[in-house]
C-alpha positions in Angstrom: 43.4 43.9 8.7 40.5 44.2 11.2 40.5 47.2 13.5 41.1 46.3 17.1 37.6 47.2 18.3 36.0 45.1 15.5 38.3 42.2 16.3 37.2 42.3 19.9 33.5 42.2 18.8 34.2 39.3 16.4 36.0 37.3 19.1 33.2 38.0 21.6 30.6 36.7 19.1 32.9 33.7 18.5 33.0 33.1 22.3 29.3 33.2 22.6 28.9 30.8 19.7 31.5 28.5 21.4 29.5 28.5 24.6 26.4 27.7 22.7 28.2 24.9 20.9 29.4 23.4 24.2 25.9 23.6 25.8 24.3 22.1 22.7 27.1 19.5 22.5 26.3 18.1 26.0 22.6 18.5 25.6 22.7 16.5 22.3 24.9 13.9 24.1 22.4 13.4 26.9 19.5 13.2 24.4 21.3 10.5 22.4 22.0 8.6 25.6 18.3 8.9 26.6 17.3 7.7 23.1 19.5 4.6 23.5 18.0 3.9 26.9 14.5 4.3 25.5 15.3 1.9 22.7 16.4 -0.6 25.3 13.3 0.0 27.3 11.2 -0.9 24.3 13.2 -4.1 23.8 12.9 -5.2 27.4 9.2 -4.4 27.5 8.6 -6.5 24.4 10.5 -9.4 26.1 8.3 -9.0 29.1 5.2 -9.0 27.0 6.4 -12.1 25.2 7.0 -14.0 28.4 3.7 -12.9 29.7 2.0 -14.1 26.5 3.9 -17.4 26.8 2.6 -17.9 30.3 -0.9 -17.2 29.1 -0.5 -19.7 26.3 0.6 -22.4 28.7 -2.2 -21.8 31.1 -5.0 -21.4 28.6 -3.9 -23.8 25.8 -1.0 -26.1 26.6 -1.9 -27.3 30.1 -5.6 -27.9 29.3 -4.5 -30.2 26.5 -2.3 -32.2 28.9 -5.1 -32.3 31.5 -7.6 -33.5 28.8 -5.2 -36.2 27.7 -5.1 -37.4 31.3 -8.9 -37.4 31.5 -9.1 -39.4 28.3 -6.5 -41.8 29.7 -4.1 -41.1 26.9 -1.7 -40.0 29.5 -1.4 -41.6 32.9 -2.8 -39.4 35.7 0.4 -38.9 37.7 2.3 -37.7 34.6 4.5 -34.6 35.1 7.4 -33.3 33.0 8.7 -29.8 33.7 9.8 -29.5 30.1 6.1 -29.1 29.0 4.2 -28.3 32.2 6.5 -25.9 34.1 6.4 -22.3 32.8 9.4 -21.3 34.8 11.4 -24.2 33.3 10.3 -23.4 29.8 10.8 -19.6 30.1 14.2 -20.0 31.8 15.5 -22.3 29.0 14.1 -20.1 26.3 15.9 -17.1 27.8 19.1 -19.1 27.8 18.7 -20.0 24.1 17.8 -16.3 23.4 21.0 -15.1 25.2 23.1 -17.6 23.2 21.7 -16.3 20.0 22.3 -12.7 21.1 25.9 -13.4 22.0 26.5 -15.0 18.6 25.3 -11.7 17.1 27.4 -9.5 19.4 24.3 -8.2 21.3 24.0 -7.7 25.0 22.6 -10.6 27.0 20.0 -10.0 29.6 19.3 -11.3 33.1 16.0 -13.2 33.3 14.3 -14.6 36.3 10.8 -15.7 37.2 11.1 -14.7 40.8 8.9 -16.0 43.6 8.8 -16.1 47.4 7.6 -19.7 47.3 9.5 -21.3 44.3 10.0 -25.0 43.8 13.4 -24.4 42.2 15.9 -22.4 44.4 17.1 -20.7 41.2 13.7 -18.8 41.2 13.9 -17.5 44.8 13.2 -13.8 44.8 15.8 -11.5 46.1 15.0 -8.5 48.4 14.0 -6.1 45.5 12.0 -8.8 43.7 10.2 -9.8 46.9 9.2 -6.2 47.6 8.0 -5.8 44.0 6.0 -9.0 44.3 4.3 -7.6 47.4 3.4 -4.3 45.6 2.0 -6.2 42.6 -0.2 -8.3 44.9 -1.4 -5.1 46.6 -2.4 -3.8 43.2 -0.3 -0.6 43.5 1.6 -1.2 40.3 1.4 -3.1 37.1 4.9 -2.4 35.8 8.1 -1.4 37.4 11.2 0.0 35.7 14.3 1.8 36.9 18.1 2.3 36.3 20.3 0.3 38.7 24.0 0.0 39.3 25.8 -3.2 40.2 29.5 -3.7 40.5 30.1 -0.3 38.9 27.9 -1.0 35.8 24.6 0.4 34.8 21.6 -1.7 34.1 18.1 -1.1 32.9 15.7 -3.1 35.1 12.1 -4.0 34.3 9.5 -6.2 36.0 5.9 -7.2 35.5 3.7 -9.7 37.4 2.5 -12.9 35.8 -1.3 -13.6 35.7 -2.9 -14.3 39.1 -3.5 -17.9 40.1 -6.5 -19.6 38.5 -8.2 -22.7 40.0 -6.3 -24.8 37.4 -3.0 -23.5 38.8 -3.8 -25.1 42.2 -3.4 -28.5 40.7 0.3 -27.9 41.0 0.5 -25.1 43.5 -2.4 -25.9 45.9 -2.2 -28.9 48.3 0.5 -31.5 47.7 -2.2 -34.1 47.9 -3.7 -32.9 44.6 -0.3 -32.6 42.8 1.0 -35.3 40.4 3.1 -37.9 42.1 5.9 -37.4 39.6 6.1 -33.7 40.4 6.3 -34.6 44.2 9.1 -37.0 43.5 11.0 -34.4 41.5 10.6 -31.4 43.7 9.2 -32.6 47.0 6.1 -31.5 48.8 7.5 -28.6 50.8 8.0 -25.7 48.3 5.7 -24.2 45.8 2.4 -25.3 47.4 -0.4 -23.8 49.5 -1.1 -20.9 47.3 -4.5 -19.3 46.7 -6.6 -18.4 43.7 -6.1 -14.7 42.8 -2.6 -14.5 44.2 0.3 -13.4 42.0 2.7 -16.2 42.5 5.7 -14.7 40.7 7.1 -11.7 38.7 9.1 -11.6 35.5 12.3 -9.9 36.4 14.6 -8.6 33.6 17.9 -6.7 33.8 19.8 -5.4 30.7 23.3 -4.1 30.8 23.7 -0.7 29.1 27.5 -0.5 28.7 27.4 -1.3 25.0 24.5 1.0 24.2 26.0 3.9 26.2 29.4 3.4 24.5 27.7 3.5 21.1 25.8 6.6 22.0 28.9 8.3 23.3 31.0 7.0 20.5 29.7 6.7 17.0 26.7 9.0 17.3 28.7 11.4 19.6 31.4 11.7 16.9 28.9 12.4 14.2 27.3 15.2 16.2 30.7 16.6 17.0 31.7 16.6 13.4 28.5 18.3 12.3 28.6 21.0 15.0 32.3 21.5 14.4 31.7 22.0 10.7 28.9 24.5 11.5 31.3 26.4 13.8 34.0 26.6 11.2 31.5 27.6 8.6 30.2 30.3 10.9 33.6 31.9 11.4 34.5 31.6 7.8 31.2 33.2 6.6 31.4 35.8 9.4 34.9 36.8 8.5 34.3 37.2 4.8 31.0 38.9 5.5 32.8 41.4 7.6 35.5 42.0 5.1 33.1 42.3 2.1 30.6 44.5 4.0 33.1 46.7 5.7 33.2 49.1 2.7 29.4 49.2 2.5 29.2 49.9 6.3 31.6 52.8 5.9 29.5 54.2 3.0 26.3 53.9 5.0 27.9 55.6 7.9 29.1 58.5 5.7 25.6 58.7 4.1 24.0 58.9 7.5 26.4 61.7 8.5 25.6 63.5 5.2 21.9 63.1 5.8 22.2 64.6 9.3 24.3 67.5 7.9 21.6 68.1 5.2 18.7 68.1 7.6 20.2 69.6 10.8 21.8 72.9 11.6 25.5 72.5 12.1 25.7 74.9 15.1 22.7 74.2 17.2 22.0 70.6 16.0 18.2 71.3 15.6 16.4 70.9 12.3 17.4 73.3 9.5 15.5 75.3 6.9 15.4 72.5 4.4 13.8 70.2 6.9 11.4 72.9 7.9 10.2 73.4 4.3 9.7 69.6 3.8 7.9 69.2 7.1 5.6 72.2 6.5 4.6 71.0 3.0 3.9 67.5 4.4 1.6 68.9 7.1 -0.2 71.2 4.7 -0.7 68.4 2.1 -2.3 66.2 4.7 -4.3 69.2 6.1 -3.3 68.3 9.6 -4.0 70.7 12.4 -0.8 72.5 13.7 0.5 75.7 15.2 3.4 77.6 13.7 5.5 79.8 16.0 8.2 82.1 14.5 10.7 83.8 17.0 14.0 85.5 17.2 16.3 87.0 19.7 15.8 90.7 20.5 18.8 92.9 19.7 21.0 89.9 18.9 23.2 91.9 16.5 24.2 94.1 19.5 25.3 91.0 21.4 27.4 89.8 18.5 28.9 93.3 18.0 29.7 93.7 21.8 30.8 90.2 22.7 31.9 88.7 19.4 30.4 86.0 17.2 31.9 83.2 19.3 29.8 84.3 22.3 26.8 84.7 20.0 27.2 81.2 18.7 27.4 79.9 22.3 24.2 81.8 23.2 22.4 80.2 20.2 23.4 76.8 21.4 22.3 77.4 25.0 19.0 78.9 23.8 18.1 76.0 21.6 18.9 73.6 24.4 16.8 75.5 26.8 13.8 75.6 24.5 14.1 71.9 23.5 13.9 70.9 27.2 10.7 72.9 27.6 8.9 71.6 24.5 6.7 68.5 24.4 7.9 65.5 22.4 5.3 66.2 19.6 6.8 69.7 19.0 9.7 70.3 16.6 12.3 73.1 16.6 13.9 74.5 13.5 16.6 77.1 12.8 15.6 79.0 9.6 18.0 81.9 9.8 20.8 83.5 11.8 18.8 84.1 15.1 15.4 83.2 13.6 13.7 80.0 14.7 10.4 78.1 14.2 8.5 75.8 16.4 5.7 73.6 15.0 3.1 72.2 17.4 1.4 69.2 15.7 -2.2 68.4 16.5 -2.3 71.1 19.2 -4.8 73.8 20.1 -3.8 77.5 19.9 -4.5 78.1 23.6 -2.2 75.2 24.7 0.6 76.3 22.3 0.4 79.9 23.6 0.7 78.7 27.2 3.9 76.7 26.4 5.4 79.6 24.4 4.7 82.1 27.2 6.3 79.8 29.8 9.4 79.6 27.5 9.5 83.4 27.0 9.3 84.1 30.7 11.9 81.4 31.4 14.3 82.9 28.9 13.8 86.4 30.4 14.9 85.1 33.8 17.8 82.9 32.6 21.4 83.9 32.6 23.3 82.8 29.5 27.0 82.7 28.9 29.0 85.7 30.2 25.9 86.4 32.5 24.1 87.8 29.5 20.3 88.3 29.8 18.1 87.8 26.7 14.6 88.4 25.6 12.8 86.7 22.7 9.8 87.8 20.6 7.2 85.3 19.4 4.8 85.4 16.5 2.1 82.6 16.5 -0.2 81.5 13.6 -2.6 78.5 13.4 -3.0 76.6 10.2 -6.3 77.3 8.4 -7.5 75.0 5.6 -6.4 76.0 2.1 -3.6 78.3 3.4 -0.4 77.8 1.5 3.0 77.4 3.2 4.1 80.8 2.1 1.0 82.5 3.4 1.2 80.7 6.7 4.8 81.7 7.2 4.2 85.4 6.2 1.3 85.6 8.6 3.5 84.3 11.4 6.2 86.8 10.4 3.6 89.6 10.6 2.7 88.5 14.1 6.4 88.5 15.0 6.9 92.0 13.5 3.9 93.2 15.6 5.6 91.8 18.7 8.8 93.7 17.9 6.8 96.8 17.1 5.0 96.6 20.5 8.3 96.7 22.4 9.8 93.2 22.0 9.8 90.3 24.6 6.1 89.7 23.5 4.0 86.9 22.3 1.6 87.9 19.5 -0.8 85.8 17.4 -1.8 86.7 13.8 -5.5 86.5 14.6 -5.5 87.7 18.2 -4.5 90.9 20.0 -1.3 91.2 22.0 -1.4 88.9 25.0 
């Protein structure tokens, strides 16, 4: 069974994953909806392009053929039939046929309108939105308009593009009624659809596609698939996480014990500074790399008398306070080791002798002025030696010990170097 603190951590990670799942869930949902809308945009845009191409075909191919037939008297001059000469009529009926086919195949039908402010057929009269768009297109401020709209609580995708501007040939039917075919006048009258100019955009193609089916599909089928996939990932996560925890718990305990053992092997149990084993290793490493460093050997003056008078418990407390005091005064690059009862070593890496002496002297004077437990005052003697090339570890240590011995001999509470006189 999991320990309580581990269970809390596990549940907390699960909560974070759940939050991520929810965020990703809704983000994915919105992306799928946007993808569905983009697909509809492509469909509508293709419809618009098709109708624009149809208009171009009628103006550039179909109508010229009719007009040439009239010139060649193969058709009488007043001939007019909206089924082959009216783009709006042809496009509207093609749209109706297309919607019928779409309905038969369970696809959404779309709203189509060739909207104009001056239509012949009232069915093509532009509404307010279409009239404003027609004005913008004529001003040249836009070549395509698209937006999302809501009508009667339903969402629609709306697209609009202008048809080609009027050419001189267009004015045969949309210029003066005097120039229009009589049969067209009889069919539509001479009031609407006339008096337009070359270059004017007479109408816009207006398309509106309902999105209910597409949104339902996006939030239904695809939505369920994403939910299933993410839900499976979530279950898999917790399953793997649980078994990983159970199987690795023993390994974590072993690593934790090994780490404790390593600390016990390299650190002094009482003062928590590095021990003699760590000192020997570090000293050999520095000498083998021939790095510049300073070795400082020191011990507490008359420490045996303190142990004899106050007891070893007080002596241990003093050792702990002393090492803490010295560590606070040392730079980060220096290391402190306990190599004996009250005997310690400081190693200053990549340091000059003069700088090391200044730090040691500051420490010595600070110890002299400090009150330790039971208001005990101490003094410490220091022996300093700088590493010289080809000097062995044993030689270096003995030289520092000689300097320490000289400091004791000269009255204690002194700092003495192996190569220098008493400071």
